[in-house]
LUMMIMI-831884 format. One record per atom (N, C-alpha, C): atom name; residue in three letters; residue number from 0; x, y, z. Coordinates in nm, 4 decimals. Layout:
BEGIN
<site atom="CA" res="Ala" n="NUM" X="X" Y="Y" Z="Z"/>
...
This chain:
BEGIN
<site atom="N" res="Met" n="0" X="-1.4056" Y="1.2137" Z="1.1529"/>
<site atom="CA" res="Met" n="0" X="-1.2729" Y="1.1674" Z="1.0972"/>
<site atom="C" res="Met" n="0" X="-1.2317" Y="1.0348" Z="1.1683"/>
<site atom="N" res="Leu" n="1" X="-1.2929" Y="0.9537" Z="1.2481"/>
<site atom="CA" res="Leu" n="1" X="-1.2510" Y="0.8435" Z="1.2806"/>
<site atom="C" res="Leu" n="1" X="-1.3138" Y="0.7261" Z="1.1586"/>
<site atom="N" res="Gly" n="2" X="-1.4284" Y="0.7471" Z="1.0973"/>
<site atom="CA" res="Gly" n="2" X="-1.5002" Y="0.7073" Z="1.0164"/>
<site atom="C" res="Gly" n="2" X="-1.4231" Y="0.7136" Z="0.8719"/>
<site atom="N" res="Leu" n="3" X="-1.3784" Y="0.8300" Z="0.8718"/>
<site atom="CA" res="Leu" n="3" X="-1.2660" Y="0.8864" Z="0.7228"/>
<site atom="C" res="Leu" n="3" X="-1.1402" Y="0.8240" Z="0.7205"/>
<site atom="N" res="Ala" n="4" X="-1.0479" Y="0.7955" Z="0.8679"/>
<site atom="CA" res="Ala" n="4" X="-0.9787" Y="0.7234" Z="0.8662"/>
<site atom="C" res="Ala" n="4" X="-0.9892" Y="0.5603" Z="0.8529"/>
<site atom="N" res="Ala" n="5" X="-1.0919" Y="0.5086" Z="0.8903"/>
<site atom="CA" res="Ala" n="5" X="-1.1881" Y="0.3824" Z="0.8861"/>
<site atom="C" res="Ala" n="5" X="-1.1118" Y="0.3592" Z="0.7341"/>
<site atom="N" res="Ile" n="6" X="-1.2233" Y="0.4323" Z="0.6556"/>
<site atom="CA" res="Ile" n="6" X="-1.2428" Y="0.3933" Z="0.5002"/>
<site atom="C" res="Ile" n="6" X="-1.1165" Y="0.4181" Z="0.4164"/>
<site atom="N" res="Ala" n="7" X="-1.0372" Y="0.5196" Z="0.4629"/>
<site atom="CA" res="Ala" n="7" X="-0.8747" Y="0.5111" Z="0.4477"/>
<site atom="C" res="Ala" n="7" X="-0.7871" Y="0.3683" Z="0.4579"/>
<site atom="N" res="Ile" n="8" X="-0.8012" Y="0.3244" Z="0.5774"/>
<site atom="CA" res="Ile" n="8" X="-0.7392" Y="0.2141" Z="0.5813"/>
<site atom="C" res="Ile" n="8" X="-0.7984" Y="0.0890" Z="0.5019"/>
<site atom="N" res="Phe" n="9" X="-0.8816" Y="0.0762" Z="0.5320"/>
<site atom="CA" res="Phe" n="9" X="-0.9807" Y="0.0045" Z="0.4247"/>
<site atom="C" res="Phe" n="9" X="-0.9561" Y="-0.0125" Z="0.2953"/>
<site atom="N" res="Cys" n="10" X="-0.9164" Y="0.1086" Z="0.2311"/>
<site atom="CA" res="Cys" n="10" X="-0.9045" Y="0.1092" Z="0.0969"/>
<site atom="C" res="Cys" n="10" X="-0.7450" Y="0.0675" Z="0.0718"/>
<site atom="N" res="Ser" n="11" X="-0.6409" Y="0.0937" Z="0.1612"/>
<site atom="CA" res="Ser" n="11" X="-0.4992" Y="0.0765" Z="0.0976"/>
<site atom="C" res="Ser" n="11" X="-0.4918" Y="-0.0281" Z="0.1449"/>
<site atom="N" res="Tyr" n="12" X="-0.5904" Y="-0.1369" Z="0.2216"/>
<site atom="CA" res="Tyr" n="12" X="-0.5364" Y="-0.2622" Z="0.2661"/>
<site atom="C" res="Tyr" n="12" X="-0.6270" Y="-0.3676" Z="0.1032"/>
<site atom="N" res="Tyr" n="13" X="-0.7530" Y="-0.2997" Z="0.0597"/>
<site atom="CA" res="Tyr" n="13" X="-0.8069" Y="-0.3478" Z="-0.0131"/>
<site atom="C" res="Tyr" n="13" X="-0.7557" Y="-0.3403" Z="-0.1500"/>
<site atom="N" res="Glu" n="14" X="-0.6650" Y="-0.2369" Z="-0.1712"/>
<site atom="CA" res="Glu" n="14" X="-0.5774" Y="-0.2561" Z="-0.3039"/>
<site atom="C" res="Glu" n="14" X="-0.4280" Y="-0.3177" Z="-0.2791"/>
<site atom="N" res="Ser" n="15" X="-0.4207" Y="-0.3642" Z="-0.1709"/>
<site atom="CA" res="Ser" n="15" X="-0.2973" Y="-0.4175" Z="-0.1830"/>
<site atom="C" res="Ser" n="15" X="-0.3251" Y="-0.5935" Z="-0.1982"/>
<site atom="N" res="Asp" n="16" X="-0.4773" Y="-0.6246" Z="-0.1403"/>
<site atom="CA" res="Asp" n="16" X="-0.5274" Y="-0.7902" Z="-0.1752"/>
<site atom="C" res="Asp" n="16" X="-0.5521" Y="-0.7849" Z="-0.3085"/>
<site atom="N" res="Ala" n="17" X="-0.6163" Y="-0.6759" Z="-0.4281"/>
<site atom="CA" res="Ala" n="17" X="-0.6684" Y="-0.6618" Z="-0.4766"/>
<site atom="C" res="Ala" n="17" X="-0.5865" Y="-0.8145" Z="-0.6365"/>
<site atom="N" res="Ile" n="18" X="-0.5467" Y="-0.8646" Z="-0.6442"/>
<site atom="CA" res="Ile" n="18" X="-0.4528" Y="-0.9150" Z="-0.7078"/>
<site atom="C" res="Ile" n="18" X="-0.4968" Y="-1.0893" Z="-0.7020"/>
<site atom="N" res="Gly" n="19" X="-0.5568" Y="-1.0912" Z="-0.5522"/>
<site atom="CA" res="Gly" n="19" X="-0.5907" Y="-1.2242" Z="-0.5519"/>
<site atom="C" res="Gly" n="19" X="-0.7325" Y="-1.3050" Z="-0.5678"/>
<site atom="N" res="Pro" n="20" X="-0.8208" Y="-1.1713" Z="-0.5779"/>
<site atom="CA" res="Pro" n="20" X="-0.9463" Y="-1.2395" Z="-0.6125"/>
<site atom="C" res="Pro" n="20" X="-0.9374" Y="-1.2204" Z="-0.7529"/>
<site atom="N" res="Ile" n="21" X="-0.8696" Y="-1.1674" Z="-0.8362"/>
<site atom="CA" res="Ile" n="21" X="-0.8598" Y="-1.1730" Z="-0.9923"/>
<site atom="C" res="Ile" n="21" X="-0.7775" Y="-1.2859" Z="-1.0543"/>
<site atom="N" res="Ala" n="22" X="-0.6625" Y="-1.3521" Z="-0.9654"/>
<site atom="CA" res="Ala" n="22" X="-0.5629" Y="-1.3941" Z="-0.9977"/>
<site atom="C" res="Ala" n="22" X="-0.6363" Y="-1.5402" Z="-1.1135"/>
<site atom="N" res="Asp" n="23" X="-0.6922" Y="-1.5860" Z="-1.1152"/>
<site atom="CA" res="Asp" n="23" X="-0.7400" Y="-1.7197" Z="-1.1589"/>
<site atom="C" res="Asp" n="23" X="-0.8077" Y="-1.6491" Z="-1.3104"/>
<site atom="N" res="Leu" n="24" X="-0.8780" Y="-1.4892" Z="-1.3235"/>
<site atom="CA" res="Leu" n="24" X="-0.9490" Y="-1.4326" Z="-1.4495"/>
<site atom="C" res="Leu" n="24" X="-0.7404" Y="-1.4176" Z="-1.5117"/>
<site atom="N" res="Leu" n="25" X="-0.6825" Y="-1.3701" Z="-1.4163"/>
<site atom="CA" res="Leu" n="25" X="-0.5400" Y="-1.3146" Z="-1.4741"/>
<site atom="C" res="Leu" n="25" X="-0.4827" Y="-1.4480" Z="-1.5827"/>
<site atom="N" res="Gly" n="26" X="-0.5225" Y="-1.5642" Z="-1.5460"/>
<site atom="CA" res="Gly" n="26" X="-0.4546" Y="-1.7067" Z="-1.5417"/>
<site atom="C" res="Gly" n="26" X="-0.5647" Y="-1.7141" Z="-1.6729"/>
<site atom="N" res="Arg" n="27" X="-0.6423" Y="-1.7620" Z="-1.6902"/>
<site atom="CA" res="Arg" n="27" X="-0.7521" Y="-1.7905" Z="-1.7660"/>
<site atom="C" res="Arg" n="27" X="-0.7316" Y="-1.7044" Z="-1.9130"/>
<site atom="N" res="Gln" n="28" X="-0.7875" Y="-1.5479" Z="-1.8504"/>
<site atom="CA" res="Gln" n="28" X="-0.8095" Y="-1.4799" Z="-1.9978"/>
<site atom="C" res="Gln" n="28" X="-0.7132" Y="-1.3956" Z="-2.0463"/>
<site atom="N" res="Arg" n="29" X="-0.5776" Y="-1.4336" Z="-1.9674"/>
<site atom="CA" res="Arg" n="29" X="-0.5064" Y="-1.3178" Z="-1.9939"/>
<site atom="C" res="Arg" n="29" X="-0.3539" Y="-1.3930" Z="-2.0150"/>
<site atom="N" res="Gly" n="30" X="-0.3678" Y="-1.5463" Z="-1.9458"/>
<site atom="CA" res="Gly" n="30" X="-0.2400" Y="-1.6340" Z="-1.9805"/>
<site atom="C" res="Gly" n="30" X="-0.1225" Y="-1.6162" Z="-1.8837"/>
<site atom="N" res="Phe" n="31" X="-0.1367" Y="-1.5720" Z="-1.7837"/>
<site atom="CA" res="Phe" n="31" X="-0.0586" Y="-1.5480" Z="-1.7017"/>
<site atom="C" res="Phe" n="31" X="-0.0318" Y="-1.6429" Z="-1.6209"/>
<site atom="N" res="Thr" n="32" X="0.0518" Y="-1.6982" Z="-1.6089"/>
<site atom="CA" res="Thr" n="32" X="0.1581" Y="-1.8118" Z="-1.5431"/>
<site atom="C" res="Thr" n="32" X="0.1628" Y="-1.7701" Z="-1.3478"/>
<site atom="N" res="Gln" n="33" X="0.1457" Y="-1.9098" Z="-1.2896"/>
<site atom="CA" res="Gln" n="33" X="0.1504" Y="-1.8700" Z="-1.1317"/>
<site atom="C" res="Gln" n="33" X="0.2554" Y="-1.7506" Z="-1.0920"/>
<site atom="N" res="Ser" n="34" X="0.3827" Y="-1.7878" Z="-1.1665"/>
<site atom="CA" res="Ser" n="34" X="0.4760" Y="-1.7407" Z="-1.1410"/>
<site atom="C" res="Ser" n="34" X="0.4734" Y="-1.5616" Z="-1.1534"/>
<site atom="N" res="Gln" n="35" X="0.4159" Y="-1.5096" Z="-1.2802"/>
<site atom="CA" res="Gln" n="35" X="0.3678" Y="-1.4005" Z="-1.3353"/>
<site atom="C" res="Gln" n="35" X="0.2860" Y="-1.3085" Z="-1.2696"/>
<site atom="N" res="Ile" n="36" X="0.1707" Y="-1.3900" Z="-1.1546"/>
<site atom="CA" res="Ile" n="36" X="0.1012" Y="-1.3661" Z="-1.0733"/>
<site atom="C" res="Ile" n="36" X="0.1919" Y="-1.3174" Z="-0.9436"/>
<site atom="N" res="Gly" n="37" X="0.2754" Y="-1.4293" Z="-0.9173"/>
<site atom="CA" res="Gly" n="37" X="0.3341" Y="-1.3926" Z="-0.8093"/>
<site atom="C" res="Gly" n="37" X="0.4090" Y="-1.2536" Z="-0.7729"/>
<site atom="N" res="Asp" n="38" X="0.4760" Y="-1.2730" Z="-0.8926"/>
<site atom="CA" res="Asp" n="38" X="0.5518" Y="-1.1123" Z="-0.9441"/>
<site atom="C" res="Asp" n="38" X="0.4840" Y="-1.0090" Z="-0.9314"/>
<site atom="N" res="Leu" n="39" X="0.3675" Y="-0.9942" Z="-0.9695"/>
<site atom="CA" res="Leu" n="39" X="0.2555" Y="-0.9048" Z="-0.9364"/>
<site atom="C" res="Leu" n="39" X="0.2201" Y="-0.8361" Z="-0.7836"/>
<site atom="N" res="Thr" n="40" X="0.2139" Y="-0.9629" Z="-0.7294"/>
<site atom="CA" res="Thr" n="40" X="0.1882" Y="-0.9454" Z="-0.6205"/>
<site atom="C" res="Thr" n="40" X="0.2854" Y="-0.8969" Z="-0.5236"/>
<site atom="N" res="Ala" n="41" X="0.4188" Y="-0.9640" Z="-0.5647"/>
<site atom="CA" res="Ala" n="41" X="0.5615" Y="-0.8927" Z="-0.4888"/>
<site atom="C" res="Ala" n="41" X="0.5635" Y="-0.7429" Z="-0.4993"/>
<site atom="N" res="Ser" n="42" X="0.5065" Y="-0.6903" Z="-0.6856"/>
<site atom="CA" res="Ser" n="42" X="0.5919" Y="-0.5981" Z="-0.7344"/>
<site atom="C" res="Ser" n="42" X="0.4869" Y="-0.4873" Z="-0.6324"/>
<site atom="N" res="Ser" n="43" X="0.3748" Y="-0.5384" Z="-0.5944"/>
<site atom="CA" res="Ser" n="43" X="0.2638" Y="-0.4172" Z="-0.5113"/>
<site atom="C" res="Ser" n="43" X="0.2744" Y="-0.4446" Z="-0.3489"/>
<site atom="N" res="Ala" n="44" X="0.3924" Y="-0.5548" Z="-0.2848"/>
<site atom="CA" res="Ala" n="44" X="0.4116" Y="-0.5433" Z="-0.1791"/>
<site atom="C" res="Ala" n="44" X="0.5687" Y="-0.4979" Z="-0.1094"/>
<site atom="N" res="Cys" n="45" X="0.6441" Y="-0.5386" Z="-0.2204"/>
<site atom="CA" res="Cys" n="45" X="0.7943" Y="-0.4303" Z="-0.1780"/>
<site atom="C" res="Cys" n="45" X="0.7767" Y="-0.3107" Z="-0.1599"/>
<site atom="N" res="Pro" n="46" X="0.6761" Y="-0.2179" Z="-0.1992"/>
<site atom="CA" res="Pro" n="46" X="0.7065" Y="-0.0526" Z="-0.1763"/>
<site atom="C" res="Pro" n="46" X="0.6329" Y="-0.0489" Z="-0.0455"/>
<site atom="N" res="Thr" n="47" X="0.5498" Y="-0.1778" Z="-0.0028"/>
<site atom="CA" res="Thr" n="47" X="0.4766" Y="-0.1265" Z="0.1183"/>
<site atom="C" res="Thr" n="47" X="0.6334" Y="-0.1316" Z="0.2278"/>
<site atom="N" res="Phe" n="48" X="0.6838" Y="-0.2586" Z="0.2238"/>
<site atom="CA" res="Phe" n="48" X="0.7686" Y="-0.3072" Z="0.3034"/>
<site atom="C" res="Phe" n="48" X="0.8593" Y="-0.2066" Z="0.3214"/>
<site atom="N" res="Leu" n="49" X="0.9170" Y="-0.1625" Z="0.2058"/>
<site atom="CA" res="Leu" n="49" X="0.9935" Y="-0.0300" Z="0.1999"/>
<site atom="C" res="Leu" n="49" X="0.9504" Y="0.0900" Z="0.2217"/>
<site atom="N" res="Leu" n="50" X="0.8505" Y="0.1399" Z="0.2491"/>
<site atom="CA" res="Leu" n="50" X="0.8299" Y="0.2611" Z="0.3457"/>
<site atom="C" res="Leu" n="50" X="0.7874" Y="0.2891" Z="0.4646"/>
<site atom="N" res="Ala" n="51" X="0.7376" Y="0.1301" Z="0.4620"/>
<site atom="CA" res="Ala" n="51" X="0.7242" Y="0.1051" Z="0.6143"/>
<site atom="C" res="Ala" n="51" X="0.8502" Y="0.0692" Z="0.7158"/>
<site atom="N" res="Val" n="52" X="0.9672" Y="0.0145" Z="0.6875"/>
<site atom="CA" res="Val" n="52" X="1.1012" Y="0.0260" Z="0.7010"/>
<site atom="C" res="Val" n="52" X="1.1617" Y="0.1756" Z="0.7122"/>
<site atom="N" res="Phe" n="53" X="1.1248" Y="0.2751" Z="0.6394"/>
<site atom="CA" res="Phe" n="53" X="1.1766" Y="0.4025" Z="0.6164"/>
<site atom="C" res="Phe" n="53" X="1.0863" Y="0.4987" Z="0.6711"/>
<site atom="N" res="Asn" n="54" X="0.9615" Y="0.4466" Z="0.7002"/>
<site atom="CA" res="Asn" n="54" X="0.8984" Y="0.5542" Z="0.7902"/>
<site atom="C" res="Asn" n="54" X="0.9077" Y="0.5429" Z="0.9432"/>
<site atom="N" res="Gly" n="55" X="0.9413" Y="0.3841" Z="0.9724"/>
<site atom="CA" res="Gly" n="55" X="0.9855" Y="0.3532" Z="1.1102"/>
<site atom="C" res="Gly" n="55" X="1.0945" Y="0.3900" Z="1.1529"/>
<site atom="N" res="Leu" n="56" X="1.2020" Y="0.4278" Z="1.0367"/>
<site atom="CA" res="Leu" n="56" X="1.3273" Y="0.4975" Z="1.1094"/>
<site atom="C" res="Leu" n="56" X="1.3176" Y="0.6521" Z="1.0773"/>
<site atom="N" res="Leu" n="57" X="1.2163" Y="0.7141" Z="1.0053"/>
<site atom="CA" res="Leu" n="57" X="1.1524" Y="0.8330" Z="1.0533"/>
<site atom="C" res="Leu" n="57" X="1.1254" Y="0.8746" Z="1.1910"/>
<site atom="N" res="Ile" n="58" X="0.9838" Y="0.7692" Z="1.1993"/>
<site atom="CA" res="Ile" n="58" X="0.9622" Y="0.7876" Z="1.3448"/>
<site atom="C" res="Ile" n="58" X="1.0910" Y="0.8263" Z="1.4801"/>
<site atom="N" res="Asp" n="59" X="1.1476" Y="0.7111" Z="1.4519"/>
<site atom="CA" res="Asp" n="59" X="1.2706" Y="0.6787" Z="1.5784"/>
<site atom="C" res="Asp" n="59" X="1.3579" Y="0.8232" Z="1.5825"/>
<site atom="N" res="Arg" n="60" X="1.3457" Y="0.8683" Z="1.4563"/>
<site atom="CA" res="Arg" n="60" X="1.4663" Y="0.9848" Z="1.4579"/>
<site atom="C" res="Arg" n="60" X="1.3699" Y="1.1061" Z="1.5102"/>
<site atom="N" res="Tyr" n="61" X="1.2372" Y="1.1484" Z="1.4523"/>
<site atom="CA" res="Tyr" n="61" X="1.1712" Y="1.2773" Z="1.4262"/>
<site atom="C" res="Tyr" n="61" X="1.0622" Y="1.2736" Z="1.5766"/>
<site atom="N" res="Gly" n="62" X="1.0068" Y="1.1596" Z="1.5845"/>
<site atom="CA" res="Gly" n="62" X="0.8798" Y="1.1440" Z="1.6522"/>
<site atom="C" res="Gly" n="62" X="0.7682" Y="1.1038" Z="1.6217"/>
<site atom="N" res="Pro" n="63" X="0.6742" Y="1.0337" Z="1.6630"/>
<site atom="CA" res="Pro" n="63" X="0.5535" Y="1.0179" Z="1.5919"/>
<site atom="C" res="Pro" n="63" X="0.4919" Y="1.1139" Z="1.5678"/>
<site atom="N" res="Ala" n="64" X="0.4869" Y="1.2028" Z="1.6299"/>
<site atom="CA" res="Ala" n="64" X="0.4125" Y="1.3337" Z="1.6072"/>
<site atom="C" res="Ala" n="64" X="0.3917" Y="1.4190" Z="1.5066"/>
<site atom="N" res="Arg" n="65" X="0.5676" Y="1.4499" Z="1.4751"/>
<site atom="CA" res="Arg" n="65" X="0.6507" Y="1.5423" Z="1.3964"/>
<site atom="C" res="Arg" n="65" X="0.6202" Y="1.4773" Z="1.2604"/>
<site atom="N" res="Val" n="66" X="0.5939" Y="1.3168" Z="1.3094"/>
<site atom="CA" res="Val" n="66" X="0.6231" Y="1.2248" Z="1.1399"/>
<site atom="C" res="Val" n="66" X="0.4651" Y="1.2211" Z="1.0398"/>
<site atom="N" res="Thr" n="67" X="0.3911" Y="1.2496" Z="1.1939"/>
<site atom="CA" res="Thr" n="67" X="0.3032" Y="1.2414" Z="1.1312"/>
<site atom="C" res="Thr" n="67" X="0.1998" Y="1.3688" Z="1.0762"/>
<site atom="N" res="Leu" n="68" X="0.2389" Y="1.4417" Z="1.1201"/>
<site atom="CA" res="Leu" n="68" X="0.1991" Y="1.5668" Z="1.0445"/>
<site atom="C" res="Leu" n="68" X="0.2414" Y="1.5930" Z="0.9132"/>
<site atom="N" res="Trp" n="69" X="0.3720" Y="1.5495" Z="0.9102"/>
<site atom="CA" res="Trp" n="69" X="0.4604" Y="1.6081" Z="0.7985"/>
<site atom="C" res="Trp" n="69" X="0.3677" Y="1.4689" Z="0.6634"/>
<site atom="N" res="Ala" n="70" X="0.3611" Y="1.3484" Z="0.7349"/>
<site atom="CA" res="Ala" n="70" X="0.2803" Y="1.2664" Z="0.6396"/>
<site atom="C" res="Ala" n="70" X="0.1067" Y="1.3351" Z="0.6262"/>
<site atom="N" res="Ala" n="71" X="0.0541" Y="1.3824" Z="0.6536"/>
<site atom="CA" res="Ala" n="71" X="-0.0527" Y="1.4384" Z="0.6430"/>
<site atom="C" res="Ala" n="71" X="-0.0565" Y="1.5841" Z="0.5762"/>
<site atom="N" res="Val" n="72" X="0.0432" Y="1.6525" Z="0.5892"/>
<site atom="CA" res="Val" n="72" X="0.0554" Y="1.7447" Z="0.4857"/>
<site atom="C" res="Val" n="72" X="0.0886" Y="1.7177" Z="0.3595"/>
<site atom="N" res="Ile" n="73" X="0.2010" Y="1.6014" Z="0.3327"/>
<site atom="CA" res="Ile" n="73" X="0.2393" Y="1.5749" Z="0.2158"/>
<site atom="C" res="Ile" n="73" X="0.1150" Y="1.4882" Z="0.1487"/>
<site atom="N" res="Gly" n="74" X="0.0107" Y="1.4253" Z="0.2277"/>
<site atom="CA" res="Gly" n="74" X="-0.1112" Y="1.3303" Z="0.1837"/>
<site atom="C" res="Gly" n="74" X="-0.1948" Y="1.4108" Z="0.1332"/>
<site atom="N" res="Ser" n="75" X="-0.2175" Y="1.5311" Z="0.2211"/>
<site atom="CA" res="Ser" n="75" X="-0.2864" Y="1.6723" Z="0.1449"/>
<site atom="C" res="Ser" n="75" X="-0.2521" Y="1.7566" Z="0.0265"/>
<site atom="N" res="Trp" n="76" X="-0.1780" Y="1.7479" Z="-0.0076"/>
<site atom="CA" res="Trp" n="76" X="-0.0770" Y="1.8185" Z="-0.1112"/>
<site atom="C" res="Trp" n="76" X="-0.0824" Y="1.7129" Z="-0.2713"/>
<site atom="N" res="Ala" n="77" X="-0.0665" Y="1.5918" Z="-0.2154"/>
<site atom="CA" res="Ala" n="77" X="-0.0393" Y="1.4986" Z="-0.3584"/>
<site atom="C" res="Ala" n="77" X="-0.1531" Y="1.4780" Z="-0.4460"/>
<site atom="N" res="Pro" n="78" X="-0.1110" Y="1.5017" Z="-0.5718"/>
<site atom="CA" res="Pro" n="78" X="-0.2486" Y="1.5206" Z="-0.6775"/>
<site atom="C" res="Pro" n="78" X="-0.3048" Y="1.3759" Z="-0.6872"/>
<site atom="N" res="Tyr" n="79" X="-0.4154" Y="1.3269" Z="-0.7100"/>
<site atom="CA" res="Tyr" n="79" X="-0.4848" Y="1.2434" Z="-0.6998"/>
<site atom="C" res="Tyr" n="79" X="-0.5521" Y="1.2018" Z="-0.8144"/>
């Protein structure tokens, strides 16, 4: 379980940092400006920030154990 959790955390952080390594290619091959690349990065970071605030409010109201259970149930039903 610990290994599975570590892989899940790695994947979520890798996904949020995926634009950085390809930013040069986006600029050279696709003609993206630095501003557009920044907008792309922000569009992937904003939902993460908003969900963190929302989850924090849920944890404060319902407790970490209950919210963790809800997240596990929702995550197991989510279609991938």
